[in-house]
C-alpha positions as CSV (number, residue, x, y, z in Angstrom):
1,M,0.0,0.0,0.0
2,C,2.8,2.5,0.9
3,W,4.6,1.7,-2.4
4,C,1.4,2.1,-4.4
5,A,0.5,5.4,-2.8
6,G,4.0,6.6,-3.5
7,R,3.7,5.5,-7.1
8,E,0.4,7.3,-7.4
9,Y,2.0,10.5,-6.0
10,S,4.6,10.3,-8.7
11,L,2.0,9.8,-11.4
12,L,0.0,12.8,-10.1
13,F,3.0,15.1,-9.9
14,G,4.2,13.9,-13.3
15,A,0.8,14.7,-14.8
16,F,0.7,18.0,-13.0
17,F,4.1,19.2,-14.4
18,H,3.1,17.9,-17.9
19,L,-0.1,19.9,-17.8
20,T,1.5,23.0,-16.3
21,L,4.2,23.5,-18.9
22,P,1.7,24.6,-21.6
23,L,0.1,26.9,-19.1
24,S,3.4,28.6,-18.1
25,P,4.6,31.7,-19.9
26,L,7.1,30.4,-22.4
27,P,9.7,31.6,-23.0
28,M,10.0,32.5,-19.3
29,N,11.1,36.0,-18.4
30,R,13.5,37.0,-15.6
31,T,10.7,37.2,-13.1
32,D,9.5,33.7,-13.8
33,R,13.1,32.4,-13.4
34,Q,13.4,34.2,-10.1
35,I,10.1,32.7,-8.9
36,L,11.0,29.1,-9.9
37,H,14.5,29.5,-8.4
38,I,12.9,29.8,-5.0
39,A,9.7,27.9,-5.5
40,L,11.1,24.6,-6.8
41,P,13.5,23.8,-4.0
42,S,10.8,24.9,-1.5
43,I,8.4,22.4,-3.1
44,V,10.9,19.6,-2.6
45,S,11.4,20.7,1.0
46,N,7.6,20.7,1.6
47,I,7.3,17.2,0.2
48,T,10.1,15.7,2.3
49,V,8.9,17.2,5.6
50,P,6.1,14.7,6.3
51,L,8.4,11.9,5.5
52,L,10.0,12.2,9.0
53,G,6.7,11.0,10.6
54,L,6.0,8.5,7.8
55,V,9.4,6.8,8.2
56,D,8.8,6.5,12.0
57,V,5.4,4.9,11.4
58,A,6.7,2.5,8.7
59,I,9.5,1.3,11.1
60,V,7.3,0.6,14.1
61,G,4.6,-0.8,11.8
62,H,6.8,-3.9,11.4
63,L,7.3,-4.5,15.1
64,G,4.2,-6.6,15.6
65,N,2.2,-4.4,18.0
66,A,-0.4,-1.9,16.9
67,A,0.2,0.2,20.1
68,Y,3.5,1.2,18.7
69,I,1.9,2.8,15.6
70,G,-0.7,4.5,17.8
71,A,2.1,5.9,20.1
72,I,4.1,7.3,17.2
73,A,0.9,8.7,15.6
74,V,-0.1,10.5,18.9
75,G,3.4,11.7,19.6
76,S,3.9,13.0,16.0
77,M,0.5,14.8,16.1
78,L,1.5,16.6,19.3
79,F,4.7,17.8,17.9
80,N,3.1,18.8,14.6
81,I,0.7,21.0,16.4
82,I,3.4,22.5,18.7
83,Y,5.7,23.3,15.8
84,W,2.8,24.5,13.7
85,V,1.9,27.0,16.3
86,F,5.4,28.4,16.4
87,G,5.8,28.5,12.7
88,F,5.7,32.3,13.0
89,L,9.4,32.1,13.7
90,R,10.0,31.1,10.1
91,M,7.4,33.3,8.4
92,G,8.1,36.5,10.3
93,T,11.9,36.1,9.8
94,S,11.5,35.4,6.1
95,G,9.5,38.6,5.5
96,M,11.7,40.9,7.5
97,A,14.9,39.3,6.1
98,S,13.8,39.7,2.5
99,Q,13.2,43.4,3.0
100,L,16.6,43.8,4.6
101,Y,18.1,42.0,1.6
102,G,16.5,44.4,-0.7
103,Q,17.9,47.3,1.3
104,R,21.3,45.6,1.4
105,D,21.3,46.1,5.1
106,F,23.3,43.1,6.2
107,T,24.0,44.5,9.7
108,E,20.4,44.4,10.6
109,A,19.9,41.1,8.7
110,L,22.4,39.5,11.0
111,R,20.8,41.0,14.1
112,L,17.5,39.6,12.8
113,L,19.0,36.1,12.5
114,V,20.4,36.2,16.0
115,R,17.1,37.4,17.4
116,S,15.0,34.8,15.6
117,V,17.2,31.8,16.4
118,G,17.7,33.1,20.0
119,I,14.0,33.6,20.6
120,G,13.2,30.2,19.1
121,I,15.7,28.4,21.3
122,S,14.3,30.3,24.4
123,I,10.8,29.2,23.5
124,A,12.1,25.6,23.1
125,L,13.6,25.7,26.6
126,C,10.3,26.8,28.0
127,L,8.6,23.8,26.3
128,I,11.2,21.5,27.8
129,I,10.6,23.0,31.3
130,L,6.8,22.6,30.8
131,Q,6.9,19.2,29.1
132,V,4.9,17.4,31.9
133,P,1.9,19.8,32.0
134,I,1.9,20.0,28.1
135,R,1.8,16.2,27.9
136,E,-1.0,15.9,30.5
137,I,-3.1,18.5,28.8
138,A,-2.6,16.8,25.4
139,F,-3.6,13.4,26.8
140,L,-6.7,14.9,28.3
141,L,-7.8,16.0,24.9
142,I,-6.8,12.9,22.9
143,H,-7.8,10.1,25.3
144,P,-5.4,7.3,24.1
145,T,-5.5,3.8,25.5
146,N,-3.3,3.1,28.6
147,E,-0.7,1.2,26.5
148,V,-0.6,3.8,23.8
149,Q,-0.3,6.6,26.4
150,Q,2.6,4.9,28.1
151,L,4.5,4.5,24.8
152,A,3.6,8.0,23.6
153,T,4.9,9.4,26.9
154,T,8.3,7.8,26.2
155,Y,8.3,9.1,22.7
156,F,7.2,12.6,23.8
157,H,9.8,13.0,26.6
158,I,12.7,12.0,24.2
159,C,11.6,14.1,21.2
160,I,10.8,17.2,23.3
161,W,14.6,17.7,23.6
162,G,14.7,18.3,19.9
163,A,12.6,21.5,20.3
164,P,15.7,23.8,20.4
165,A,17.0,22.3,17.2
166,M,13.6,22.6,15.4
167,L,12.7,26.1,16.6
168,G,16.2,27.3,16.0
169,L,16.1,25.9,12.5
170,Y,12.9,27.8,11.9
171,G,14.8,31.0,12.3
172,L,17.6,29.8,10.0
173,T,15.2,28.6,7.4
174,G,13.2,31.9,7.3
175,W,16.4,33.8,7.1
176,Y,17.7,31.7,4.2
177,I,14.4,32.2,2.3
178,G,14.5,35.9,3.0
179,M,18.0,36.0,1.5
180,Q,16.6,34.4,-1.7
181,N,18.1,31.0,-0.9
182,S,15.6,28.1,-0.8
183,R,18.3,25.5,-1.7
184,F,19.7,25.3,1.7
185,P,16.4,24.5,3.4
186,M,15.8,21.8,0.8
187,L,19.3,20.3,1.5
188,I,18.6,20.4,5.2
189,A,15.2,18.7,4.8
190,I,16.7,15.9,2.7
191,T,19.5,15.4,5.1
192,Q,17.1,15.1,8.1
193,N,15.2,12.4,6.3
194,V,18.3,10.4,5.4
195,V,19.7,10.7,8.9
196,N,16.3,9.8,10.4
197,I,16.1,6.6,8.3
198,V,19.6,5.5,9.1
199,A,19.5,6.3,12.8
200,S,16.0,4.9,13.5
201,L,16.7,1.6,11.6
202,S,20.1,1.2,13.4
203,L,18.6,1.8,16.8
204,V,15.5,-0.3,16.3
205,Y,16.9,-3.3,14.5
206,G,20.6,-3.0,15.4
207,C,20.2,-2.1,19.1
208,G,16.9,-3.7,19.8
209,L,15.1,-0.5,20.8
210,K,11.5,0.1,19.9
211,V,9.6,3.4,20.4
212,E,12.7,4.7,22.1
213,G,14.8,3.9,19.1
214,V,12.4,5.7,16.7
215,A,12.3,8.7,19.1
216,L,16.1,8.9,19.4
217,G,16.4,8.6,15.6
218,T,14.1,11.6,15.1
219,L,16.0,13.5,17.8
220,I,19.3,12.8,16.1
221,A,17.9,13.9,12.7
222,Q,16.6,17.1,14.1
223,Y,20.0,18.1,15.5
224,A,21.7,17.0,12.4
225,G,19.5,19.4,10.4
226,F,20.1,22.3,12.8
227,L,23.9,21.7,12.8
228,M,23.9,21.5,9.0
229,G,22.0,24.8,8.9
230,V,24.6,26.4,11.1
231,G,27.4,24.8,9.1
232,L,26.0,26.0,5.8
233,W,25.7,29.5,7.2
234,W,29.3,29.5,8.4
235,R,30.6,28.1,5.1
236,Y,28.7,30.4,2.7
237,Y,27.6,33.4,4.7
238,G,30.5,33.6,7.3
239,R,32.0,36.5,5.4
240,L,29.0,38.6,6.6
241,K,30.3,38.4,10.2
242,R,32.1,41.7,9.6
243,Y,28.7,43.4,9.3
244,F,27.5,42.2,12.7
245,R,27.2,44.8,15.5
246,R,26.0,43.8,19.0
247,N,24.8,47.3,19.8
248,G,21.2,47.5,18.6
249,L,20.6,43.7,18.9
250,L,18.0,44.4,21.5
251,Q,17.0,47.8,20.2
252,R,13.4,48.6,21.3
253,A,12.0,49.5,17.9
254,A,13.5,46.4,16.2
255,M,12.3,44.1,19.0
256,S,8.9,45.7,19.0
257,R,8.5,45.1,15.3
258,F,9.8,41.5,15.6
259,F,7.2,40.7,18.2
260,R,4.4,42.6,16.5
261,V,4.9,40.8,13.2
262,N,5.2,37.4,14.9
263,R,2.2,38.0,17.2
264,D,-0.1,38.5,14.3
265,I,1.2,35.4,12.6
266,F,0.8,33.4,15.8
267,L,-2.8,34.5,16.3
268,R,-3.5,33.7,12.6
269,T,-2.0,30.3,13.1
270,L,-4.3,29.7,16.1
271,C,-7.3,30.4,13.8
272,L,-6.0,28.1,11.2
273,V,-5.4,25.3,13.8
274,A,-8.9,25.8,15.2
275,V,-10.5,25.3,11.7
276,T,-8.4,22.3,10.9
277,L,-9.0,20.5,14.2
278,F,-12.7,21.3,14.1
279,F,-12.9,19.9,10.6
280,T,-11.3,16.6,11.8
281,S,-13.4,16.5,15.0
282,V,-16.7,17.0,13.2
283,G,-15.8,14.4,10.7
284,A,-15.1,11.9,13.5
285,E,-18.4,12.6,15.2
286,Q,-20.2,11.6,12.0
287,G,-18.8,8.0,12.1
288,N,-15.9,6.1,10.8
289,I,-16.9,6.2,7.1
290,V,-17.3,10.0,7.0
291,L,-14.0,10.4,9.0
292,A,-12.2,8.2,6.5
293,V,-13.7,10.0,3.5
294,N,-12.8,13.4,4.8
295,T,-9.3,12.3,5.7
296,L,-8.7,10.8,2.2
297,L,-10.2,13.8,0.4
298,M,-8.0,16.2,2.5
299,Q,-5.0,14.5,1.0
300,L,-5.9,16.2,-2.3
301,F,-5.7,19.5,-0.5
302,T,-2.4,18.5,1.1
303,L,-0.8,17.6,-2.2
304,Y,-2.0,20.9,-3.7
305,S,-0.6,22.8,-0.7
306,Y,2.9,21.3,-1.2
307,I,3.1,23.0,-4.6
308,M,1.4,26.3,-3.8
309,D,3.4,26.8,-0.6
310,G,6.5,26.7,-2.7
311,F,5.2,29.7,-4.7
312,A,4.1,31.4,-1.5
313,Y,7.7,31.1,-0.3
314,A,8.8,32.7,-3.6
315,G,6.2,35.5,-2.9
316,E,7.7,36.0,0.6
317,A,11.3,36.3,-0.7
318,L,10.7,38.4,-3.8
319,S,8.0,40.8,-2.7
320,G,10.0,41.6,0.5
321,R,13.1,42.1,-1.6
322,Y,11.5,44.6,-4.0
323,I,9.7,46.4,-1.2
324,G,13.1,46.8,0.6
325,A,14.7,48.0,-2.6
326,R,11.7,50.4,-3.3
327,N,11.3,48.8,-6.7
328,R,7.5,49.1,-7.3
329,L,7.7,48.0,-11.0
330,Q,9.5,44.8,-10.3
331,F,7.2,44.1,-7.3
332,Q,4.1,44.5,-9.5
333,A,5.6,42.3,-12.1
334,T,6.3,39.6,-9.5
335,V,2.7,39.8,-8.2
336,R,1.4,39.4,-11.7
337,R,3.6,36.4,-12.5
338,L,2.8,34.7,-9.1
339,F,-0.9,34.9,-9.9
340,A,-0.2,33.6,-13.4
341,W,1.6,30.6,-12.0
342,G,-1.0,30.2,-9.3
343,G,-3.8,30.2,-11.9
344,G,-2.0,27.7,-14.1
345,I,-1.3,25.4,-11.1
346,A,-4.9,25.5,-9.9
347,S,-6.2,24.7,-13.4
348,A,-3.7,21.8,-13.8
349,F,-4.5,20.3,-10.4
350,T,-8.2,20.5,-11.0
351,L,-7.8,18.7,-14.3
352,V,-5.5,16.1,-12.8
353,Y,-7.9,15.4,-9.9
354,A,-10.9,15.2,-12.2
355,V,-9.1,12.6,-14.3
356,G,-7.1,10.7,-11.8
357,G,-8.5,11.5,-8.3
358,N,-10.6,8.5,-8.0
359,A,-7.7,6.2,-9.0
360,F,-5.6,7.9,-6.3
361,L,-8.3,7.3,-3.6
362,G,-8.5,3.7,-4.7
363,L,-4.8,3.2,-4.0
364,L,-5.1,4.7,-0.5
365,T,-7.9,2.3,0.4
366,D,-9.6,-0.8,-0.9
367,D,-12.8,-0.2,1.2
368,A,-15.6,-0.1,-1.3
369,E,-17.9,1.7,1.1
370,V,-15.4,4.5,1.7
371,I,-14.7,4.9,-2.0
372,T,-18.4,5.1,-2.8
373,A,-19.0,7.6,0.0
374,A,-16.1,9.7,-1.2
375,G,-17.7,10.1,-4.6
376,T,-20.6,11.9,-2.9
377,Y,-18.2,14.6,-1.7
378,F,-15.6,14.5,-4.4
379,G,-17.0,17.6,-6.1
380,W,-16.1,19.7,-3.1
381,A,-12.5,18.5,-3.1
382,L,-12.3,19.2,-6.8
383,A,-13.0,22.9,-6.1
384,I,-10.2,23.3,-3.6
385,P,-7.4,24.4,-6.0
386,V,-9.4,27.3,-7.5
387,A,-10.9,28.3,-4.1
388,G,-7.6,28.3,-2.3
389,M,-5.2,29.7,-5.0
390,A,-5.5,33.4,-4.1
391,A,-5.0,32.8,-0.4
392,F,-1.7,30.9,-1.0
393,V,-0.3,33.6,-3.3
394,W,-1.4,36.6,-1.1
395,D,-0.1,34.9,2.0
396,G,3.4,34.9,0.5
397,I,3.1,38.5,-0.7
398,F,1.7,39.7,2.7
399,I,4.5,38.0,4.6
400,G,7.1,39.6,2.3
401,A,5.4,43.0,3.0
402,T,5.3,42.1,6.7
403,A,1.6,42.9,6.4
404,T,0.8,40.4,9.1
405,R,-2.1,42.3,10.5
406,G,-3.8,41.9,7.1
407,M,-3.1,38.2,7.2
408,L,-4.7,38.0,10.7
409,Q,-7.7,40.0,9.7
410,S,-8.4,37.8,6.6
411,M,-7.9,34.6,8.5
412,A,-10.3,35.8,11.3
413,V,-13.0,36.8,8.8
414,A,-12.6,33.5,7.0
415,A,-12.7,31.4,10.3
416,V,-15.9,33.2,11.4
417,C,-17.5,32.5,8.0
418,F,-16.4,28.9,8.4
419,F,-18.1,28.4,11.7
420,L,-21.2,30.4,11.0
421,L,-21.8,28.6,7.7
422,Y,-21.3,25.2,9.2
423,F,-23.5,25.7,12.3
424,G,-26.2,27.3,10.1
425,L,-26.3,24.4,7.6
426,H,-25.1,21.2,9.3
427,E,-28.5,20.0,10.5
428,T,-29.8,19.8,6.9
429,W,-26.6,19.4,4.9
430,G,-24.6,17.2,7.2
431,N,-21.0,16.6,5.9
432,H,-21.7,18.7,2.8
433,A,-22.1,21.7,5.2
434,L,-18.6,21.0,6.5
435,W,-17.0,21.0,3.0
436,M,-19.0,24.0,1.9
437,A,-17.8,25.9,5.0
438,F,-14.2,24.8,4.3
439,L,-14.2,26.0,0.7
440,T,-15.8,29.3,1.8
441,Y,-13.1,29.7,4.4
442,L,-10.4,29.3,1.7
443,L,-12.2,31.6,-0.7
444,M,-12.8,34.3,1.9
445,R,-9.1,34.4,2.8
446,G,-8.3,35.3,-0.8
447,I,-11.1,37.8,-1.2
448,V,-10.4,39.7,2.0
449,Q,-6.6,39.8,1.2
450,T,-7.4,41.1,-2.3
451,I,-9.5,43.9,-0.8
452,L,-6.7,44.8,1.7
453,S,-3.9,44.5,-0.9
454,R,-4.2,48.0,-2.4
455,K,-3.9,49.7,1.0
456,I,-1.0,47.4,2.0
457,I,1.0,48.0,-1.2
458,H,0.4,51.7,-0.8
459,H,1.7,51.6,2.7
460,A,4.7,49.5,1.7
461,F,5.9,52.0,-1.0
462,D,4.4,55.4,-0.3
463,E,4.9,55.8,3.4
């Protein structure tokens, strides 16, 4: 099943790129090449990130006890949520670093890197200190069986020590993207997966460890990624050390801007997490079949997001760069080309899903009842690429412009629409109401950001 799913991913992505080439502007101009230079490595990074958890599950899945799989699933979910919430460290750093790159202000860019990595590690140390109450609160919400809880506790208390590496790496990754370099984050992500596979297999099958071996393998991979990130900086950016000045590192205005930008992204992320968890929870309340259908169809959104996030990263880096350089013409050209690529990608994904989506679902499950039920809701999933395209593109542009208040406002409006629509329709529409609310949520994010964009662009260049 894992091999088949992987083969189907390859078929879908191959079909996507085949269909996208005619939609892309050929011959590509300089702006297109700049976009792809950042977007393509970012897409590879996005695809490799979930492999860390997948490898862990695959290893324990052959140990003969389903509780091992449950423990890894619960533990991975907890860390995914924790790191998701603190993703502002990457996004905020990316936007500010890209503007400083455009201004050629390497002194402040280095201060920003130190602030971001330092604050990330400080947050991580707080998580380590508070690991017991965090674990207890999580288990109160999840309710795992006693055996799964014991194993998940072991996994959690080992992997929590990787928080400094993960949150520190967020700052480094955001800084690299802001400096127009998405190749280093890609190399780091690939290295983490290779180290995770080798370390986990060695500890589980070579040393006889079980959940502990998988957790230690993940921990080793996390620090390998962080150390590689630092090593790459030292090797290729070390010459910038001459620009570093300690005075001003904790300057009030700079720190205030850092926390304001990241506060807005943090609150936006909480709204996003609330919608995502509610979507899963409501699906579970409607029975195993509906939960399975919603989970499978959401994989179509996940695949699409891997690609579009890469172009959002390009939007972060390039829009911030041209705002910092006060180059309005090139900024406008970048925005136009990002939406051109976004439109082409949305069209290609819609076509690929319409042609091959059912085959993809058939490879993920052989349950005829689930596949039949999925057909009832497949039209909603088919509309995801078009509904979500503008939100992905604007997110990148808004981050590059450090217009995080606009991101928060659009997310808040979209989340309110999501909950109002669901609770207004769920008694008569059932699961269709949940999907309609989700699509409206994606669409509203793009609509509100489009409305706000003129004011934000005016503020970025004219004030």
